C-alpha positions as CSV (number, residue, x, y, z in Angstrom):
1,M,16.5,-191.1,225.1
2,Q,18.3,-191.4,221.7
3,K,18.8,-194.9,220.4
4,Q,22.3,-196.0,219.7
5,K,23.0,-196.7,216.0
6,A,23.9,-200.3,215.2
7,N,27.5,-200.8,214.1
8,Y,27.5,-202.8,210.9
9,K,31.2,-202.5,210.2
10,P,32.3,-205.9,211.6
11,L,29.5,-207.6,209.7
12,L,30.5,-205.8,206.4
13,F,34.1,-206.7,207.0
14,T,33.2,-210.4,207.6
15,L,31.1,-210.3,204.4
16,L,33.9,-208.9,202.3
17,L,36.3,-211.5,203.6
18,A,33.9,-214.2,202.7
19,L,33.4,-212.8,199.2
20,G,37.1,-212.6,198.7
21,A,37.6,-216.2,199.8
22,A,34.8,-217.3,197.4
23,A,36.4,-215.4,194.6
24,A,39.7,-217.1,195.2
25,V,38.1,-220.5,195.2
26,I,36.3,-219.7,191.9
27,Y,39.6,-218.5,190.4
28,F,41.5,-221.6,191.4
29,M,38.7,-224.1,190.8
30,G,37.3,-222.7,187.6
31,G,39.8,-220.4,186.0
32,S,42.3,-222.9,184.9
33,S,39.8,-225.1,183.1
34,Q,38.7,-222.3,180.8
35,T,42.1,-222.4,179.1
36,T,41.5,-226.0,177.8
37,V,39.5,-227.1,174.9
38,P,38.4,-230.8,174.3
39,K,40.3,-232.7,171.6
40,I,39.4,-236.2,172.7
41,K,36.1,-236.3,174.6
42,L,35.6,-238.6,177.6
43,S,36.1,-242.1,176.2
44,Y,36.6,-245.7,177.3
45,F,39.7,-247.6,176.1
46,K,40.7,-251.2,176.3
47,D,44.2,-250.2,177.6
48,N,46.9,-247.5,177.2
49,V,47.9,-248.9,173.8
50,E,44.5,-248.1,172.4
51,F,44.4,-244.7,174.2
52,A,47.9,-243.7,172.8
53,S,46.8,-244.9,169.3
54,T,43.7,-242.7,169.5
55,I,45.9,-239.7,170.5
56,K,48.1,-240.3,167.4
57,E,45.1,-240.6,165.1
58,N,43.7,-237.3,166.4
59,L,47.0,-235.5,166.0
60,Q,48.4,-237.3,162.9
61,S,49.1,-234.1,161.0
62,E,50.5,-232.2,164.0
63,I,52.8,-235.1,164.9
64,G,54.0,-235.6,161.4
65,K,55.1,-232.0,161.2
66,A,57.0,-232.0,164.5
67,K,60.5,-233.2,165.5
68,Y,60.6,-231.9,169.0
69,F,58.3,-233.3,171.8
70,W,57.8,-233.3,175.5
71,I,55.9,-235.8,177.6
72,G,55.3,-235.1,181.2
73,Y,53.5,-237.3,183.7
74,E,52.8,-237.4,187.4
75,P,55.7,-239.2,189.1
76,E,55.1,-242.6,190.8
77,K,51.9,-243.1,188.8
78,E,52.8,-246.4,187.0
79,N,49.8,-246.2,184.7
80,Q,51.0,-242.8,183.5
81,Y,54.6,-244.0,183.0
82,D,53.2,-246.8,180.8
83,L,51.0,-244.3,178.8
84,T,54.1,-242.1,178.4
85,N,55.9,-245.0,176.8
86,Q,53.0,-245.9,174.6
87,I,52.7,-242.3,173.3
88,K,56.4,-242.3,172.6
89,L,56.0,-245.5,170.6
90,E,53.1,-244.1,168.6
91,I,55.1,-241.0,167.7
92,E,58.0,-243.2,166.6
93,K,55.7,-245.4,164.5
94,Q,54.9,-242.3,162.4
95,N,58.1,-240.2,162.6
96,G,60.8,-242.8,163.2
97,A,63.0,-243.3,166.3
98,F,64.0,-240.3,168.3
99,D,67.7,-239.3,168.0
100,I,67.8,-237.8,171.5
101,V,65.7,-238.8,174.5
102,V,66.3,-236.6,177.5
103,I,65.0,-238.0,180.9
104,D,64.6,-235.6,183.8
105,Q,66.9,-236.8,186.6
106,E,64.3,-235.9,189.2
107,L,62.1,-238.7,188.0
108,T,64.7,-241.2,189.4
109,L,63.3,-243.9,187.1
110,G,66.2,-246.3,187.6
111,E,68.4,-247.9,184.9
112,E,65.9,-250.4,183.6
113,K,63.1,-248.0,182.9
114,E,65.4,-245.4,181.5
115,K,66.9,-247.9,179.1
116,F,63.4,-249.0,178.1
117,L,62.5,-245.4,177.2
118,G,65.7,-245.2,175.1
119,K,67.5,-242.6,177.3
120,T,70.4,-240.8,175.6
121,H,70.8,-237.9,178.1
122,E,69.8,-237.3,181.7
123,I,69.4,-233.7,183.0
124,P,67.9,-232.2,186.2
125,L,65.6,-229.9,184.3
126,K,64.6,-227.7,187.2
127,E,68.2,-226.6,187.8
128,G,69.7,-227.5,184.5
129,Y,67.2,-226.0,182.1
130,D,70.0,-223.9,180.5
131,D,72.0,-227.0,179.7
132,A,68.9,-228.5,178.1
133,A,68.4,-225.4,176.0
134,E,71.9,-225.6,174.7
135,L,71.4,-229.3,173.8
136,I,68.3,-228.4,171.9
137,K,69.9,-225.5,170.0
138,A,72.8,-227.7,169.0
139,N,70.5,-230.4,167.6
140,K,67.7,-228.5,165.9
141,D,67.8,-230.9,163.0
142,K,67.4,-234.0,165.2
143,K,64.3,-235.7,166.6
144,I,64.2,-234.8,170.3
145,L,62.0,-236.1,173.2
146,F,62.0,-234.8,176.8
147,I,60.4,-236.9,179.5
148,T,59.7,-235.1,182.8
149,A,57.0,-234.4,185.4
150,A,53.7,-233.0,184.2
151,I,54.2,-229.8,186.3
152,Y,57.4,-229.2,184.4
153,S,55.9,-229.8,181.0
154,T,52.5,-228.1,181.1
155,N,52.1,-224.6,179.7
156,L,49.6,-223.9,182.5
157,I,52.4,-223.2,184.9
158,Q,54.5,-220.2,184.0
159,N,58.3,-220.2,184.5
160,N,58.5,-224.0,184.8
161,P,61.3,-225.8,182.9
162,H,59.2,-226.0,179.7
163,G,58.5,-222.3,179.8
164,K,62.1,-221.3,180.5
165,I,63.6,-223.6,177.9
166,K,61.1,-222.4,175.3
167,E,62.1,-218.8,176.0
168,L,65.8,-219.7,175.7
169,T,65.4,-221.7,172.4
170,Q,62.5,-219.9,170.8
171,L,61.3,-223.3,169.8
172,K,57.8,-224.7,170.5
173,P,57.7,-228.4,171.2
174,T,54.6,-230.6,170.9
175,V,53.8,-231.3,174.6
176,F,51.7,-234.0,176.3
177,S,51.1,-233.4,180.0
178,L,49.5,-236.4,181.7
179,G,47.3,-236.2,184.8
180,Y,45.2,-238.5,187.0
181,F,41.5,-238.6,186.2
182,P,39.5,-239.3,189.4
183,A,36.3,-241.0,188.0
184,L,34.7,-240.9,191.4
185,T,34.6,-238.2,194.0
186,E,36.2,-240.4,196.6
187,E,39.2,-241.0,194.2
188,E,40.1,-237.3,194.4
189,G,42.3,-238.2,197.4
190,N,44.6,-240.0,195.0
191,T,45.3,-236.8,193.1
192,L,49.0,-235.9,193.4
193,F,48.9,-232.2,192.7
194,R,46.2,-230.4,194.7
195,C,44.1,-227.4,193.9
196,D,45.0,-225.1,196.8
197,T,44.0,-221.5,197.3
198,E,47.0,-221.0,199.5
199,D,49.4,-222.8,197.1
200,K,53.0,-222.4,198.0
201,T,54.4,-224.8,195.5
202,G,53.3,-223.1,192.3
203,T,51.6,-226.3,191.1
204,S,47.9,-225.3,191.7
205,P,47.3,-224.1,188.1
206,W,47.9,-227.7,187.0
207,G,46.1,-229.3,189.9
208,C,43.1,-227.0,189.5
209,A,42.9,-227.6,185.7
210,V,42.9,-231.4,186.3
211,I,40.5,-231.6,189.2
212,N,38.0,-229.0,187.7
213,K,38.0,-230.8,184.4
214,A,37.2,-234.1,186.1
215,R,34.4,-232.5,188.2
216,T,32.9,-230.9,185.2
217,I,32.5,-234.1,183.1
218,R,32.2,-236.7,185.9
219,R,28.4,-236.8,185.5
220,R,28.8,-238.2,182.0
221,I,30.7,-241.3,183.2
222,D,28.9,-244.6,182.6
223,L,29.6,-246.3,186.0
224,A,28.3,-249.6,184.7
225,K,31.0,-249.6,182.1
226,L,33.7,-249.0,184.7
227,K,32.4,-252.0,186.7
228,A,32.8,-254.4,183.8
229,T,35.4,-257.1,183.8
230,P,38.0,-256.3,182.6
231,A,37.3,-252.6,183.3
232,P,38.0,-250.2,180.5
233,R,40.5,-247.3,180.9
234,I,38.8,-243.9,181.0
235,G,40.6,-241.0,179.4
236,L,40.4,-237.7,177.5
237,M,42.6,-235.0,176.0
238,D,42.2,-231.2,176.0
239,I,44.2,-228.6,174.1
240,S,45.8,-226.2,176.6
241,G,48.0,-224.2,174.3
242,D,49.2,-223.8,170.7
243,N,51.1,-227.1,170.8
244,D,50.2,-228.3,174.3
245,Y,47.8,-231.1,175.4
246,M,46.4,-232.1,178.8
247,V,45.9,-235.8,178.8
248,L,43.8,-237.3,181.7
249,V,43.7,-241.0,182.4
250,G,41.9,-243.0,185.0
251,K,43.5,-245.6,187.3
C-alpha cells in the first residue's frame, strides 16, 4: 500500500506569515533609529536649564546662522513644555528675541502659557499649514519660531505640517523635536506615541525612533545616579536630518 505524502503547505504558509510579522517588527522597531546620529550622548543634567544650555553649546554655530526654528514636544508632558521654553531662551540669548512666535492651536496651552512663550500668532498647523507657509514667506527677514507637537515637527514623519510647509516655502528651519526617554523598561507605558506595526495614526516612525533609541542605550544608564537626591535629568540629542534634531528627556 502506497504511503500518503505529507502536506507541508499549511506549515510553510504559517512559517511565511511568522517571518513576515518578524520583518515588520524589525522594520518598525529598528529601521527608524538608523536614521539618527548621536550629537549629545546619554548625559545627566541638573535640570532643563543645564540641558538646554548644553544643546546651545553643541549647536552654537548652527543656531547663530539660523533665523527660522521649530520646537515640537509631546503634548501634556510638562517637563517637555519647560524644556521647550528653555531651548527658546537659549536661542534668544544668542540670536536676540524672536520677531514672530507661532503656537499651534492644537496644543491648547491656555493664555498664561502662550503669553509666557511670547506668542504673536496662533495657527492650527494640521489644517492651516498653507496659512503658516504664507506667513513665513512674507517674513523671510524676520526671526521666526514655531511651537507645535513633536509628531508635527519631526522630519521622521513624512507629510506632517513641517514637511508640507517646508515644501511650500522651500525653507529649511532648524528643528528640535522632543520625546520622552523611558529610563526603565516599566516606564515605557508612559510613552505617548507608540511603536505599532499596525499603525493607523501615522505616528509610528516617531514612536519607533524614540523607543528603539531608548532600548538601545538603556544598558548604559547608571541607575545609582538616578536614585540620587535630587535626581538628575537624563537626556540626549540625535541628528535626524540636515537641520533636524531628536531630543529625548527623562521624567
